C-alpha positions in Angstrom: 24.7 -8.6 34.4 21.5 -10.0 34.9 20.1 -6.3 35.4 22.1 -5.1 32.5 20.4 -7.9 30.1 16.7 -7.0 31.6 17.0 -3.6 31.1 18.1 -4.3 27.2 15.3 -6.7 26.6 12.5 -4.1 28.1 14.3 -1.2 25.7 14.4 -3.5 22.8 10.8 -4.6 23.3 9.7 -1.0 23.9 11.4 0.7 21.2 11.5 -2.1 18.4 8.3 -4.1 18.9 6.7 -3.3 15.8 9.9 -1.5 14.5 8.5 0.0 11.6 5.3 1.6 13.0 7.6 3.4 15.7 10.0 4.8 13.0 6.8 5.7 11.0 5.2 7.8 14.0 8.3 9.5 14.9 8.2 11.5 11.7 6.1 14.2 10.8 4.8 12.3 7.7 0.9 12.3 7.5 -0.9 9.1 5.8 -1.5 10.2 2.1 -5.2 11.2 2.0 -7.3 8.4 -0.5 -7.9 10.0 -3.9 -11.2 9.0 -5.6 -10.5 5.9 -8.1 -12.8 4.8 -11.1 -13.4 0.9 -10.3 -11.4 -1.0 -12.7 -11.9 -4.8 -11.5 -14.1 -5.0 -8.2 -12.9 -6.0 -4.9 -15.4 -7.9 -3.0 -15.9 -9.3 0.9 -17.3 -12.7 0.5 -17.2 -12.9 4.4 -15.9 -11.5 7.7 -15.6 -13.4 11.2 -14.7 -11.5 14.3 -12.2 -13.0 16.6 -10.1 -11.9 19.5 -7.6 -9.3 19.3 -4.5 -10.6 18.0 -1.2 -9.8 17.1 0.4 -10.1 13.3 1.9 -13.2 13.8 -1.8 -15.0 13.9 -2.0 -15.8 10.1 -4.6 -18.0 9.1 -3.9 -21.2 6.8 -6.1 -22.5 3.8 -6.4 -26.5 3.9 -8.6 -28.4 2.0 -11.4 -26.3 1.6 -11.3 -25.1 5.1 -9.9 -21.7 6.7 -8.2 -22.5 10.3 -7.3 -19.7 12.4 -6.5 -18.9 16.0 -6.6 -15.8 18.4 -4.6 -14.8 21.3 -7.3 -16.1 23.7 -7.2 -19.7 23.0 -9.7 -20.1 20.4 -9.0 -22.1 17.3 -11.6 -22.0 14.3 -12.4 -23.9 11.5 -14.4 -22.1 8.4 -15.8 -23.2 5.5 -13.5 -21.2 2.5 -16.9 -20.5 0.5 -19.4 -19.5 2.9 -17.7 -18.4 6.0 -19.9 -20.9 8.1 -17.9 -21.9 10.9 -17.8 -25.7 11.6 -15.6 -26.0 14.6 -14.6 -23.6 17.0 -12.5 -25.0 20.1 -11.2 -23.0 23.1 -7.8 -24.4 24.5 -8.4 -22.6 27.6 -4.9 -20.9 27.3 -3.5 -17.8 25.8 -1.7 -18.2 22.6 1.4 -16.4 20.9 1.3 -17.5 17.6 -0.4 -18.5 14.1 -1.2 -22.0 12.9 0.3 -24.9 11.2 -2.4 -27.7 9.9 -1.7 -31.4 8.8 -4.9 -33.0 8.5 -7.1 -32.6 11.3 -4.1 -31.9 13.8 -3.4 -27.8 14.7 0.3 -26.9 15.5 0.5 -23.4 17.7 2.3 -21.7 20.2 1.4 -20.9 23.9 1.8 -17.8 26.0 3.8 -19.8 28.6 6.4 -21.0 26.0 4.9 -24.6 24.7 4.4 -26.0 21.2 0.9 -27.6 21.2 -0.5 -30.1 18.8 -4.2 -30.2 18.9 -7.1 -32.0 17.2 -8.7 -29.2 15.5 -12.4 -30.8 15.9 -12.6 -31.6 19.5 -9.5 -29.5 20.9 -8.2 -32.4 22.6 -4.2 -31.5 23.1 -2.5 -34.7 21.3 1.0 -33.5 22.5 2.7 -30.9 23.7 6.3 -29.8 24.6 8.5 -27.1 26.2 10.4 -24.4 24.3 13.3 -22.1 25.3 11.2 -19.0 24.9 7.7 -18.2 23.8 7.2 -18.6 20.1 5.9 -15.7 18.1 5.4 -16.9 14.6 3.5 -19.9 13.1 5.3 -23.3 13.1 6.7 -24.9 9.6 5.7 -28.3 8.6 7.8 -30.0 6.4 9.5 -33.9 6.0 7.7 -35.2 8.7 9.0 -32.4 11.1 7.6 -29.3 12.9 9.9 -26.3 12.6 9.9 -23.9 15.2 11.5 -20.8 16.2 11.2 -19.6 19.6 11.8 -15.4 20.8 15.5 -16.5 21.7 16.4 -17.0 18.4 16.6 -20.9 18.6 15.4 -23.4 15.6 14.0 -26.6 16.9 12.8 -29.5 15.2 10.1 -32.0 16.7 8.5 -35.2 15.3 5.3 -34.5 13.7 4.0 -37.8 15.0 4.7 -37.8 18.7 6.4 -34.3 19.5 9.5 -36.0 20.4 12.7 -33.1 19.9 14.9 -34.4 16.9 17.3 -31.4 16.7 17.9 -27.6 17.9 20.1 -24.8 16.8 20.6 -21.4 18.6 21.2 -18.4 16.8 22.8 -15.5 18.0 20.8 -12.3 18.7 21.6 -8.6 18.3 21.1 -6.3 21.3 18.5 -4.5 19.0 16.3 -6.3 16.5 12.9 -5.8 14.6 10.1 -7.8 16.2 9.7 -10.9 13.9 6.4 -12.3 13.9 6.8 -14.7 10.8 10.0 -15.0 8.4 10.1 -18.9 8.4 8.7 -20.6 5.3 8.4 -24.4 4.0 9.2 -25.5 0.6 7.3 -28.9 0.1 9.1 -31.8 2.6 12.6 -30.7 1.4 13.5 -27.4 3.1 12.5 -24.4 5.2 13.5 -20.8 4.2 14.5 -18.8 7.3 15.1 -15.2 7.7 17.7 -13.6 10.3 18.6 -10.5 11.7 21.4 -9.3 10.1 20.1 -9.6 6.8 20.9 -13.6 6.3 18.7 -16.0 4.6 19.1 -19.4 5.6 17.6 -22.4 3.8 17.6 -25.4 5.9 17.0 -29.1 5.7 14.1 -29.8 8.2 15.4 -33.2 9.0 18.2 -32.2 10.9 18.5 -28.4 10.7 21.6 -28.3 8.9 22.1 -25.0 6.5 21.7 -26.3 2.8 22.9 -22.8 1.9 23.1 -19.2 3.2 22.3 -15.8 1.4 23.1 -12.7 2.4 19.9 -10.4 1.5 21.7 -7.3 3.1 24.7 -6.5 5.5 24.6 -4.0 8.3 25.6 -0.5 7.7 25.7 2.6 9.9 27.7 4.1 13.2 25.0 3.1 15.7 22.8 0.1 16.6 19.9 1.3 15.5 21.3 2.4 11.9 22.6 -1.3 11.7 19.2 -3.2 12.5 19.0 -4.9 9.2 16.6 -7.9 9.8 14.6 -10.0 7.8 10.9 -10.1 9.2 8.5 -11.3 6.6 8.8 -14.6 4.8 10.7 -15.4 1.9 8.9 -16.5 -1.5 9.9 -19.1 -3.5 8.7 -19.9 -7.3 10.3 -21.0 -10.2 13.9 -22.2 -8.9 14.0 -18.6 -7.2 14.1 -17.6 -3.8 13.5 -13.8 -3.1 13.2 -12.1 0.3 13.8 -8.5 1.7 15.2 -6.9 4.8 14.2 -4.0 6.9 17.1 -1.1 6.1 18.6 -3.3 3.3 17.9 -4.7 0.2 15.5 -6.7 -1.8 17.0 -9.9 -3.3 16.8 -12.7 -5.3 18.5 -16.0 -5.1 19.1 -19.4 -7.1 17.0 -21.9 -5.4 19.4 -24.7 -6.0 23.0 -23.0 -5.6 22.2 -19.9 -3.5 23.7 -17.5 -6.0 22.6 -14.2 -5.8 20.8 -13.3 -9.2 20.1 -9.9 -8.2 19.8 -6.9 -5.3 18.4 -3.7 -5.1 18.7 -1.1 -2.3 15.0 -1.3 -0.1 13.8 -1.0 2.9 10.6 -3.2 3.9 9.4 -5.3 7.1 6.4 -5.7 4.9 7.3 -8.8 2.8 7.1 -9.4 -1.0 5.3 -11.4 -3.7 6.0 -12.8 -7.1 4.0 -13.6 -10.2 5.5 -15.1 -13.6 7.4 -12.1 -14.4 7.5 -9.5 -11.5 8.5 -9.1 -7.6 6.7 -6.6 -5.7 7.4 -5.2 -2.3 5.9 -2.7 -0.2 8.5 -0.5 1.4 8.8 0.8 4.8 7.2 4.1 3.9 4.4 2.6 2.3 5.1 2.7 -1.3 4.7 -0.1 -3.5 7.3 -1.2 -6.0 7.5 -3.8 -8.8 11.0 -5.0 -10.1 11.7 -7.4 -12.9 12.2 -10.9 -11.4 14.9 -12.0 -14.2 17.0 -8.8 -13.8 15.8 -6.3 -10.8 15.1 -3.7 -13.1 12.7 -1.3 -11.5 9.2 -1.5 -13.5 7.1 0.9 -11.4 6.5 2.4 -7.9 3.3 3.8 -6.1 3.2 6.5 -4.0 -1.1 6.7 -3.5 -0.8 4.6 0.0 2.8 6.4 1.4 2.8 6.5 5.1 -0.6 4.8 5.6 1.1 1.9 7.3 0.6 -0.7 4.4 1.0 -4.3 4.6 3.0 -6.5 2.2 1.4 -7.5 -1.1 0.0 -10.7 -2.0 -1.4 -11.7 -5.2 -5.1 -11.4 -6.0 -5.4 -13.2 -9.6 -3.3 -10.9 -11.8 -3.5 -7.7 -9.5 -1.9 -6.9 -6.1 -3.4 -6.8 -2.7 -2.3 -4.4 0.3 -4.1 -3.6 3.3 -3.4 -0.3 5.3 -3.6 0.7 9.0 -7.0 2.4 8.6 -8.3 -1.2 7.2 -8.9 -0.5 3.6 -8.1 -2.9 1.1 -6.4 -2.0 -2.2 -6.1 -3.2 -5.4 -3.6 -2.6 -7.6 -2.4 -3.3 -11.7 0.4 -5.5 -11.5 1.2 -3.6 -14.8 1.4 0.1 -13.7 0.7 -0.1 -9.8 -2.5 2.1 -10.6 -5.1 1.5 -7.8 -8.3 -0.5 -9.4 -10.5 -0.9 -6.5 -10.7 -0.5 -2.9 -13.0 -1.7 0.1 -13.3 -0.8 3.6 -12.7 -4.2 5.7 -13.0 -3.0 9.6 -9.5 -4.2 10.6 -7.5 -1.9 12.7 -4.0 -1.3 12.7 -0.9 -3.0 11.1 -2.1 -5.8 9.1 -0.2 -9.0 8.7 0.3 -9.9 4.9 -2.5 -11.5 3.2 -2.6 -15.0 2.3 -3.2 -15.5 -1.4 -5.6 -18.0 -2.5 -5.4 -17.4 -6.2 -8.6 -15.5 -7.1 -9.3 -14.8 -3.6 -7.0 -13.7 -0.3 -7.5 -14.2 3.4 -6.9 -11.0 5.5 -6.8 -11.1 9.6 -6.4 -7.9 11.1 -4.7 -6.9 14.5 -8.4 -6.6 16.2 -8.9 -10.2 14.9 -11.1 -9.4 12.1 -10.9 -12.1 9.5 -12.3 -11.5 6.1 -11.7 -13.4 2.7 -11.5 -11.0 -0.2 -11.9 -12.0 -3.9 -12.0 -10.8 -7.5 -14.9 -13.2 -8.9 
């Protein structure tokens, strides 16, 4: 039995770590060549910082005028958001497995040996650490005085922000095959944490005790084989204006009423990349690299662009009124929110699949798998 579980784990890791890229590479489709464009709105690289190569779970965080980032080698850096100047660079002398959460001067991060660490970001001193049941691959979430983490075995655990004492822990059954998940949790103030799950489920939980406030079905598994039935939420759900929206791989994109959990609308779509919202539209990058826009109220399809198809495109982020995506060759693309047409592009130097950019209004943070951290701006 132990040997069977080991084989299953190895196969799952080999085939589905970055499931989208594996499926894309199995097709004969070539990346769409980049067509010449007439820039309408300039997309600028304000600054760039080189770090150790890291996975897509290493998402930077903006806090009080600073950018805090981690890399797989154990470095945590604090960078002035305006200038890109490093104000603190500490080495924990241990390999890290996830991006960070930040509260004041304390950084919360996961280590490769299965620990949750609370670290002073100026001195690098470990304030406390707690053992997890498995390594964590996504950044922890902080809400209501709790640090909420998900380990790679699917377990959700809440730790006290102050002293790291475990307050609750809930196991979630994992299917045999799943898409590697490096970030599908998102805190909403101090009241809730949104959690995307395998099988197309979306849970809204209380950070105080882990209880489910409501559960939504973004998509149901379909198909005859285990591969066909993979329907996982592997990108962060988004909350805005009383609405919670999410998308599932080989499933649907869907929006729910944030209070009641009732489904507002859903449309067939496959994405492991993520969604973004503005006042009236939802944007999503499909698994084939096409970018779609839907009406937030009704789910009506408004536009679709194939200009970046098969280019291993990131999830979208809002950059002012424009839509920003990053492709696998390290180009940042700015799209019109009205039509999806390309209005500018810039070469970043990132490599491979890039995590969804972090929107800061008129600027956005991008961290590639090669560790390259950049601030993009339309100002």
